[in-house]
DSSP file (Angstrom, degrees, kcal/mol; ACC not computed):
  #  RESIDUE AA STRUCTURE BP1 BP2  ACC     N-H-->O    O-->H-N    N-H-->O    O-->H-N    TCO  KAPPA ALPHA  PHI   PSI    X-CA   Y-CA   Z-CA
    1    1 A M              0   0    0      0, 0.0     2,-0.3     0, 0.0     0, 0.0   0.000 360.0 360.0 360.0 129.4    0.0    0.0    0.0
    2    2 A A        -     0   0    0      1,-0.1     3,-0.1     3,-0.0     0, 0.0  -0.682 360.0-166.4 -89.0 142.1    1.4    3.4   -1.0
    3    3 A F        -     0   0    0      1,-0.4     2,-0.2    -2,-0.3    -1,-0.1   0.354  41.2-116.6-108.4   2.0    1.1    6.3    1.5
    4    4 A G        -     0   0    0      2,-0.0     2,-0.4     0, 0.0    -1,-0.4  -0.613  47.6 -40.2  98.1-158.2    2.1    9.1   -0.9
    5    5 A T        -     0   0    0     -2,-0.2     2,-0.5    -3,-0.1    -3,-0.0  -0.902  38.6-156.6-118.2 137.5    5.0   11.5   -0.8
    6    6 A L        -     0   0    0     -2,-0.4     2,-0.5     2,-0.0    -2,-0.0  -0.969  13.7-169.1-111.6 124.3    6.6   13.2    2.2
    7    7 A K        +     0   0    0     -2,-0.5     2,-0.3     2,-0.0    -2,-0.0  -0.964  17.9 150.5-119.7 129.0    8.5   16.5    1.4
    8    8 A A        -     0   0    0     -2,-0.5     3,-0.1     1,-0.1    -2,-0.0  -0.976  35.8-160.0-156.5 142.1   10.7   18.2    4.0
    9    9 A D  S    S+     0   0    0     -2,-0.3    12,-2.2     1,-0.2    13,-0.4   0.669  84.9  31.9 -91.8 -21.8   13.8   20.3    3.9
   10   10 A T  E     -A   20   0A   0     10,-0.3     2,-0.5    11,-0.1    10,-0.2  -0.999  63.0-151.6-141.3 137.7   14.8   19.6    7.6
   11   11 A L  E     -A   19   0A   0      8,-3.1     8,-2.3    -2,-0.4     2,-0.5  -0.920  18.9-163.7-104.0 134.6   14.4   16.7   10.0
   12   12 A T  E     -A   18   0A   0     -2,-0.5     2,-0.3     6,-0.2     6,-0.2  -0.981   6.5-159.2-124.9 129.2   14.2   17.7   13.6
   13   13 A H  E  >  -A   17   0A   0      4,-3.1     4,-0.9    -2,-0.5    -2,-0.0  -0.797  26.9-123.1-102.0 147.1   14.7   15.3   16.6
   14   14 A S  T  4 S+     0   0    0     -2,-0.3    -1,-0.1     1,-0.2     4,-0.1   0.806 104.9   8.0 -63.1 -30.5   13.2   16.3   20.0
   15   15 A T  T  4 S+     0   0    0      2,-0.1    -1,-0.2    -3,-0.0    -3,-0.0   0.607 124.5  58.7-124.4 -17.6   16.6   16.0   21.8
   16   16 A A  T  4 S-     0   0    0      1,-0.3     2,-0.2     0, 0.0    -2,-0.1   0.518  96.7-124.8 -97.3  -6.5   19.3   15.5   19.1
   17   17 A G  E  <  -A   13   0A   0     -4,-0.9    -4,-3.1     2,-0.0    -1,-0.3  -0.594  37.1 -47.4  98.4-161.5   18.8   18.7   17.0
   18   18 A S  E     -A   12   0A   0     -6,-0.2     2,-0.3    -2,-0.2    -6,-0.2  -0.748  36.6-167.5-118.6 160.2   18.1   19.2   13.3
   19   19 A L  E     -A   11   0A   0     -8,-2.3    -8,-3.1    -2,-0.3     2,-0.2  -0.981  27.3-118.6-147.8 131.3   19.5   17.9   10.0
   20   20 A A  E >>  -A   10   0A   0     -2,-0.3     3,-1.3   -10,-0.2     4,-0.8  -0.507  23.5-132.1 -69.4 138.5   18.9   19.2    6.5
   21   21 A T  H 3> S+     0   0    0    -12,-2.2     4,-2.1     1,-0.3     3,-0.2   0.765 102.4  68.9 -66.9 -24.3   17.4   16.4    4.3
   22   22 A N  H 3> S+     0   0    0    -13,-0.4     4,-3.1     1,-0.2     5,-0.4   0.812  95.3  56.7 -65.2 -25.4   19.9   17.0    1.5
   23   23 A F  H <> S+     0   0    0     -3,-1.3     4,-2.2     2,-0.2    -1,-0.2   0.888 106.7  48.9 -67.4 -37.6   22.6   15.6    3.9
   24   24 A V  H  < S+     0   0    0     -4,-0.8     4,-0.5    -3,-0.2    -2,-0.2   0.904 118.3  39.8 -66.8 -41.6   20.5   12.4    4.2
   25   25 A V  H  < S+     0   0    0     -4,-2.1    -2,-0.2     1,-0.1    -3,-0.2   0.943 131.9  23.0 -73.4 -50.1   20.1   12.1    0.4
   26   26 A N  H  < S+     0   0    0     -4,-3.1    -3,-0.2    -5,-0.2    92,-0.2   0.668 122.2  50.6 -93.5 -20.7   23.7   13.2   -0.6
   27   27 A G  S  < S+     0   0    0     -4,-2.2     2,-0.3    -5,-0.4    -3,-0.2   0.412  88.1  89.7-105.8   2.8   25.8   12.5    2.4
   28   28 A S  S    S-     0   0    0     -4,-0.5    90,-0.4    -5,-0.2     2,-0.1  -0.704  83.0 -97.5-102.8 151.7   24.9    8.9    3.3
   29   29 A N        -     0   0    0     -2,-0.3    88,-0.3     1,-0.1     3,-0.1  -0.398  26.7-164.4 -60.6 138.7   26.5    5.7    2.2
   30   30 A K  S    S+     0   0    0     86,-3.0     2,-0.3     1,-0.3    87,-0.2   0.514  74.6  12.9-103.3  -9.8   24.4    4.1   -0.6
   31   31 A A  E     +B  116   0B   0     85,-1.5    85,-3.1    31,-0.1    -1,-0.3  -0.946  63.9 168.0-160.4 146.0   26.1    0.7   -0.2
   32   32 A W  E     -BC 115  45B   0     13,-1.8    13,-2.5    -2,-0.3     2,-0.3  -0.983   9.5-166.0-155.2 156.5   28.3   -1.0    2.3
   33   33 A V  E     -BC 114  44B   0     81,-2.4    81,-1.8    -2,-0.3     2,-0.5  -0.998  15.7-162.6-148.1 141.4   29.4   -4.6    2.9
   34   34 A H  E     +BC 113  43B   0      9,-2.7     8,-2.8    -2,-0.3     9,-1.5  -0.967  39.8 156.0-118.4 107.8   31.1   -6.5    5.7
   35   35 A G  E     -BC 112  41B   0     77,-2.4    77,-3.0    -2,-0.5     2,-0.2  -0.617  34.2-117.6-127.6-176.4   32.4   -9.7    4.1
   36   36 A N    >   -     0   0    0      4,-1.9     3,-2.5    75,-0.2    74,-0.1  -0.701  38.9 -93.1-122.0 173.1   35.0  -12.4    4.5
   37   37 A S  T 3  S+     0   0    0      1,-0.3    19,-0.2    -2,-0.2    20,-0.1   0.523 125.1  56.5 -70.0  -5.4   38.0  -13.6    2.5
   38   38 A D  T 3  S-     0   0    0      2,-0.1    14,-0.3    14,-0.0    -1,-0.3   0.199 120.3-111.3-101.9  13.4   35.8  -16.2    0.7
   39   39 A A    <   +     0   0    0     -3,-2.5     2,-0.2     1,-0.3    -2,-0.1   0.575  67.7 148.1  68.3  13.3   33.6  -13.3   -0.4
   40   40 A T        -     0   0    0      9,-0.1    -4,-1.9     1,-0.0     2,-0.6  -0.536  46.2-127.6 -71.7 148.1   30.7  -14.3    1.7
   41   41 A I  E     +C   35   0B   0     -6,-0.2    -6,-0.2    -2,-0.2     3,-0.1  -0.870  26.8 178.3-102.8 121.9   28.6  -11.3    3.0
   42   42 A D  E    S-     0   0B   0     -8,-2.8     2,-0.3    -2,-0.6    -7,-0.2   0.904  75.8  -7.8 -84.5 -47.2   28.0  -11.1    6.7
   43   43 A E  E    S+C   34   0B   0     -9,-1.5    -9,-2.7     2,-0.0    -1,-0.4  -0.980  76.5 154.9-145.6 152.0   26.0   -7.8    6.6
   44   44 A S  E     -C   33   0B   0     -2,-0.3     2,-0.4   -11,-0.2   -11,-0.2  -0.992  33.2-138.5-167.2 166.0   25.4   -5.3    3.8
   45   45 A L  E    S-C   32   0B   0    -13,-2.5   -13,-1.8    -2,-0.3     3,-0.1  -0.984  91.6  -9.0-133.2 126.5   23.2   -2.6    2.3
   46   46 A N  S    S+     0   0    0     -2,-0.4    17,-1.2   -15,-0.2     2,-0.5   0.816  99.0 125.0  57.0  35.3   22.6   -2.6   -1.5
   47   47 A T  E     -E   62   0C   0     15,-0.3    15,-0.3    16,-0.1    -1,-0.2  -0.980  35.4-179.4-125.0 118.1   25.1   -5.4   -2.0
   48   48 A S  E     -     0   0C   0     13,-2.3     2,-0.3    -2,-0.5    14,-0.2   0.826  59.0  -7.4 -90.1 -32.1   23.8   -8.4   -3.9
   49   49 A S  E     -E   61   0C   0     12,-1.2    12,-2.4    -9,-0.1     2,-0.3  -0.989  50.2-138.5-160.1 164.0   26.7  -10.8   -4.0
   50   50 A G  E     -E   60   0C   0     -2,-0.3     2,-0.4    10,-0.2    10,-0.2  -0.974  14.3-159.8-128.1 143.9   30.4  -11.3   -3.5
   51   51 A T  E     -E   59   0C   0      8,-2.8     8,-2.3    -2,-0.3     2,-0.8  -0.991  13.2-143.7-128.0 130.1   32.9  -13.1   -5.7
   52   52 A D  E     -E   58   0C   0     -2,-0.4     6,-0.2   -14,-0.3     3,-0.1  -0.832  18.4-178.9 -88.7 109.7   36.3  -14.6   -4.7
   53   53 A N  E     -     0   0C   0      4,-2.6     2,-0.2    -2,-0.8     5,-0.2   0.344  58.2 -68.4 -92.3   6.1   38.5  -14.0   -7.7
   54   54 A G  E >  S-E   57   0C   0      3,-0.5     3,-2.1    -3,-0.0    -1,-0.4  -0.737  91.5 -11.1 129.2-178.9   41.5  -15.6   -6.1
   55   55 A T  T 3  S-     0   0    0      1,-0.3    51,-0.1    -2,-0.2     3,-0.1  -0.250 132.8  -9.7 -55.6 121.4   43.9  -14.9   -3.2
   56   56 A G  T 3  S+     0   0    0    -19,-0.2    42,-2.4    50,-0.2     2,-0.4   0.625 110.1 108.3  68.4  16.6   43.3  -11.4   -2.0
   57   57 A N  E <   +EF  54  97C   0     -3,-2.1    -4,-2.6    40,-0.2    -3,-0.5  -0.970  40.6 165.9-131.2 116.0   41.0  -10.4   -4.9
   58   58 A Y  E     -EF  52  96C   0     38,-2.2    38,-2.5    -2,-0.4     2,-0.4  -0.960  21.9-156.6-134.9 145.4   37.3   -9.9   -4.3
   59   59 A T  E     -EF  51  95C   0     -8,-2.3    -8,-2.8    -2,-0.4     2,-0.5  -0.990   5.9-167.6-121.2 129.3   34.4   -8.3   -6.2
   60   60 A F  E     -EF  50  94C   0     34,-2.5    34,-2.1    -2,-0.4     2,-0.4  -0.978  13.4-149.9-118.0 125.5   31.2   -7.1   -4.5
   61   61 A T  E     -EF  49  93C   0    -12,-2.4   -13,-2.3    -2,-0.5   -12,-1.2  -0.760  10.6-130.3 -99.7 135.1   28.3   -6.3   -6.7
   62   62 A Y  E     -E   47   0C   0     30,-2.8   -15,-0.3    -2,-0.4     3,-0.2  -0.554   5.1-141.5 -81.9 145.3   25.7   -3.7   -5.9
   63   63 A T  S    S+     0   0    0    -17,-1.2     2,-0.5     1,-0.3    -1,-0.1   0.910 100.3  28.3 -68.3 -42.9   22.0   -4.4   -6.1
   64   64 A N  S    S-     0   0    0    -18,-0.4    -1,-0.3    -3,-0.0    56,-0.1  -0.992  97.6-123.0-119.7 123.9   21.4   -0.9   -7.5
   65   65 A S        -     0   0    0     -2,-0.5    55,-1.4    -3,-0.2    27,-0.2  -0.151  21.0-112.8 -65.6 155.7   24.4    0.5   -9.5
   66   66 A M  B     -I  119   0D   0     25,-3.2    53,-0.2    53,-0.2    52,-0.1  -0.372  35.4-103.5 -77.0 167.8   26.0    3.8   -8.7
   67   67 A S  S    S-     0   0    0     51,-2.1     2,-0.3     1,-0.1    52,-0.1   0.870  95.1 -11.7 -67.3 -36.6   25.6    6.7  -11.2
   68   68 A T  S >  S-     0   0    0     50,-0.3     3,-0.9    23,-0.1    -1,-0.1  -0.916  72.5 -98.3-149.8 176.1   29.2    6.2  -12.6
   69   69 A A  T 3  S+     0   0    0     -2,-0.3    20,-0.1     1,-0.2    -2,-0.0   0.526 111.9  76.6 -74.8  -5.7   32.4    4.4  -11.8
   70   70 A N  T 3   +     0   0    0     48,-0.1    -1,-0.2     2,-0.1     3,-0.1   0.177  67.1 126.3 -91.7  18.5   33.6    7.7  -10.3
   71   71 A H  S <  S-     0   0    0     -3,-0.9     2,-0.4     1,-0.1    47,-0.1  -0.263  70.8 -96.6 -69.5 164.0   31.6    7.3   -7.1
   72   72 A V        +     0   0    0     45,-0.0    45,-2.5     2,-0.0     2,-0.3  -0.686  51.5 167.1 -81.4 130.9   33.3    7.6   -3.7
   73   73 A S  E     -D  116   0B   0     -2,-0.4     2,-0.4    43,-0.2    43,-0.2  -0.990  14.4-173.1-145.4 135.9   34.3    4.2   -2.3
   74   74 A V  E     +D  115   0B   0     41,-2.5    41,-2.5    -2,-0.3     2,-0.3  -0.970  10.1 174.7-127.7 148.8   36.5    3.2    0.6
   75   75 A G  E     +D  114   0B   0     -2,-0.4     2,-0.3    39,-0.2    39,-0.2  -0.988   5.8 159.9-150.2 155.4   37.6   -0.2    1.7
   76   76 A S  E     -D  113   0B   0     37,-2.2    37,-3.1    -2,-0.3     2,-0.3  -0.967  22.8-138.2-161.4 172.7   39.8   -2.0    4.1
   77   77 A T  E     -D  112   0B   0     -2,-0.3     2,-0.6    35,-0.2    35,-0.2  -0.782  57.3 -65.6-125.3 174.1   40.5   -5.3    5.8
   78   78 A R  S    S-     0   0    0     33,-1.3     2,-0.1    -2,-0.3    32,-0.1  -0.534  75.4-143.5 -61.8 115.1   41.4   -6.0    9.4
   79   79 A T        +     0   0    0     -2,-0.6     2,-0.3    30,-0.1    -1,-0.1  -0.417  31.4 178.3 -95.0 157.6   44.7   -4.3    9.2
   80   80 A S    >   -     0   0    0     -2,-0.1     3,-1.5     3,-0.0     0, 0.0  -0.836  52.1 -91.0-137.0 177.6   48.2   -4.8   10.5
   81   81 A S  T 3  S+     0   0    0     -2,-0.3    -2,-0.0     1,-0.3     0, 0.0   0.691 123.7  52.0 -69.8 -15.9   51.3   -2.8    9.8
   82   82 A D  T 3  S+     0   0    0     19,-0.1    19,-2.8    18,-0.0    20,-0.5   0.080  95.9  87.1-106.4  24.7   52.3   -5.0    6.8
   83   83 A Q  E <   +G  100   0C   0     -3,-1.5     2,-0.3    17,-0.3    17,-0.2  -0.946  44.5 172.1-129.7 146.4   49.0   -4.8    4.9
   84   84 A S  E     -G   99   0C   0     15,-2.3    15,-3.5    -2,-0.4     2,-0.3  -0.968  16.3-145.1-144.4 158.7   47.4   -2.5    2.4
   85   85 A T  E     -G   98   0C   0     -2,-0.3     2,-0.3    13,-0.2    13,-0.2  -0.951   8.2-169.9-126.6 150.5   44.3   -2.5    0.2
   86   86 A T  E     -G   97   0C   0     11,-1.9    11,-3.2    -2,-0.3     2,-0.4  -0.965  11.6-152.6-131.1 148.8   43.6   -1.2   -3.3
   87   87 A M  E     -G   96   0C   0     -2,-0.3     2,-0.5     9,-0.2     9,-0.2  -0.952  11.4-157.8-128.6 147.8   40.3   -0.8   -5.0
   88   88 A L  E     -G   95   0C   0      7,-2.1     7,-2.8    -2,-0.4     2,-0.3  -0.988  23.8-150.2-119.4 120.0   39.0   -0.8   -8.6
   89   89 A L  E     +G   94   0C   0     -2,-0.5     2,-0.3     5,-0.2     5,-0.2  -0.704  21.8 166.7 -99.7 141.6   35.6    0.9   -9.0
   90   90 A A        -     0   0    0      3,-2.2     3,-0.3    -2,-0.3   -24,-0.2  -0.917  47.2-109.7-136.6 164.0   32.8    0.3  -11.5
   91   91 A A  S    S+     0   0    0     -2,-0.3   -25,-3.2     1,-0.2    29,-0.1   0.877 118.5  35.4 -62.6 -37.2   29.3    1.6  -11.4
   92   92 A A  S    S+     0   0    0    -27,-0.2   -30,-2.8     1,-0.1     2,-0.3   0.531 127.0   7.7 -96.8  -6.8   27.8   -1.9  -10.6
   93   93 A S  E     -F   61   0C   0     -3,-0.3    -3,-2.2   -32,-0.3     2,-0.4  -0.973  56.3-130.9-162.9 170.4   30.6   -3.2   -8.3
   94   94 A T  E     -FG  60  89C   0    -34,-2.1   -34,-2.5    -2,-0.3     2,-0.4  -0.994  13.5-153.0-135.6 129.7   33.8   -2.7   -6.4
   95   95 A N  E     -FG  59  88C   0     -7,-2.8    -7,-2.1    -2,-0.4     2,-0.4  -0.843  12.5-165.7 -95.8 136.7   36.9   -4.9   -6.5
   96   96 A I  E     -FG  58  87C   0    -38,-2.5   -38,-2.2    -2,-0.4     2,-0.4  -0.990   1.2-162.8-124.7 133.5   39.1   -4.8   -3.4
   97   97 A Y  E     -FG  57  86C   0    -11,-3.2   -11,-1.9    -2,-0.4     2,-0.6  -0.946   5.8-152.9-115.6 132.0   42.6   -6.2   -3.3
   98   98 A S  E     - G   0  85C   0    -42,-2.4     9,-2.8    -2,-0.4     2,-0.3  -0.929  18.0-170.8-109.7 120.8   44.5   -7.1   -0.1
   99   99 A Y  E     -HG 106  84C   0    -15,-3.5   -15,-2.3    -2,-0.6     2,-0.6  -0.852  26.3-136.2-115.3 143.6   48.3   -6.9   -0.2
  100  100 A D  E  >> -HG 105  83C   0      5,-3.0     4,-1.7    -2,-0.3     5,-0.8  -0.880  21.2-153.2 -89.1 121.6   51.1   -7.9    2.1
  101  101 A I  T  45S+     0   0    0    -19,-2.8    -1,-0.2    -2,-0.6   -18,-0.1   0.909  88.3  49.7 -67.3 -41.2   53.4   -4.8    1.9
  102  102 A S  T  45S+     0   0    0    -20,-0.5    -1,-0.2     1,-0.2   -19,-0.1   0.889 121.5  31.6 -68.2 -38.0   56.6   -6.7    2.8
  103  103 A S  T  45S-     0   0    0    -21,-0.2    -1,-0.2     2,-0.2    -2,-0.2   0.588  96.5-135.1 -93.0 -10.6   56.2   -9.5    0.2
  104  104 A H  T  <5 +     0   0    0     -4,-1.7     2,-0.3     1,-0.2    -3,-0.2   0.830  63.7 124.1  59.7  34.8   54.3   -7.4   -2.4
  105  105 A S  E   < -H  100   0C   0     -5,-0.8    -5,-3.0     0, 0.0    -1,-0.2  -0.903  69.6 -99.6-126.8 153.6   51.8  -10.2   -2.9
  106  106 A L  E     -H   99   0C   0     -2,-0.3     2,-0.3    -7,-0.2    -7,-0.3  -0.440  44.7-176.0 -68.2 144.1   48.1  -10.6   -2.6
  107  107 A E        -     0   0    0     -9,-2.8     2,-0.2   -51,-0.2    -9,-0.1  -0.998  28.0-113.9-148.0 137.3   46.9  -12.1    0.6
  108  108 A D        +     0   0    0     -2,-0.3     2,-0.3   -11,-0.0   -53,-0.1  -0.523  38.5 176.2 -70.3 134.2   43.6  -13.2    2.1
  109  109 A R        -     0   0    0     -2,-0.2   -30,-0.1   -73,-0.0   -53,-0.0  -0.996  23.4-108.9-138.9 143.9   42.4  -11.1    5.1
  110  110 A D  S    S+     0   0    0     -2,-0.3   -74,-0.1   -32,-0.1     2,-0.1  -0.941  82.2  22.4-120.7 147.3   39.3  -11.2    7.2
  111  111 A P        -     0   0    0      0, 0.0   -33,-1.3     0, 0.0     2,-0.4   0.784  68.2-155.2 -85.4 175.4   37.0   -9.3    7.4
  112  112 A L  E     -BD  35  77B   0    -77,-3.0   -77,-2.4   -35,-0.2     2,-0.4  -0.876   8.6-165.2-108.3 140.0   36.6   -7.0    4.4
  113  113 A F  E     +BD  34  76B   0    -37,-3.1   -37,-2.2    -2,-0.4     2,-0.3  -0.993  10.9 171.3-128.8 134.9   34.8   -3.6    4.6
  114  114 A I  E     -BD  33  75B   0    -81,-1.8   -81,-2.4    -2,-0.4     2,-0.4  -0.996   6.2-177.8-138.5 140.1   33.5   -1.4    1.8
  115  115 A A  E     -BD  32  74B   0    -41,-2.5   -41,-2.5    -2,-0.3     2,-0.3  -0.998  11.8-179.3-133.5 133.1   31.4    1.7    1.9
  116  116 A A  E     -BD  31  73B   0    -85,-3.1   -86,-3.0    -2,-0.4   -85,-1.5  -0.944   7.2-168.9-135.6 153.9   30.2    3.6   -1.3
  117  117 A G        +     0   0    0    -45,-2.5   -88,-0.1    -2,-0.3   -90,-0.1  -0.704  50.8  69.5-128.3-179.1   28.2    6.7   -2.1
  118  118 A D        -     0   0    0    -90,-0.4   -51,-2.1    -2,-0.2   -50,-0.3   0.929  58.3-163.6  76.7  50.1   26.6    8.4   -5.2
  119  119 A L  B      I   66   0D   0    -53,-0.2   -53,-0.2     1,-0.1    -1,-0.1  -0.390 360.0 360.0 -64.8 139.1   23.7    6.1   -6.0
  120  120 A A              0   0    0    -55,-1.4    -1,-0.1   -29,-0.1   -54,-0.1   0.473 360.0 360.0 -62.2 360.0   22.2    6.6   -9.4
C-alpha cells in the first residue's frame, strides 16, 4: 500500500537537533558490505553478491548501481602494519585487493569492509 509523498527540507529530533534532508540524500552511504576472504557477505546494504577472484582479490556487486564508476568508495580489511588495500571501481561493483606490503603479494584477510556513495 502506498502512502504518498513526504516532502521536507529539515528533519528535527526532539533532543538531538536538526539535520537538512539534503545531507541524508547526498551524504549517506548508498552501499556497504562486511564480508570475508571467501567473499561471503555477513552484513550489507545494497550489495547483492560477493565473488572470490583468487587470493586477496574480491568483487562485491551492488543491487542498484552507482551513477558512474567515479563514485566515492572506501575499503579496508582488518589491518596490520604489513597490509594494504587497493580498489577498482565500477558503477555496478567494487573490487578490493588485499596486499602484504613486505612480500608485495596478494593475501587473504578477514574481514573485508567497503562503503560507497553516489547512488544513481
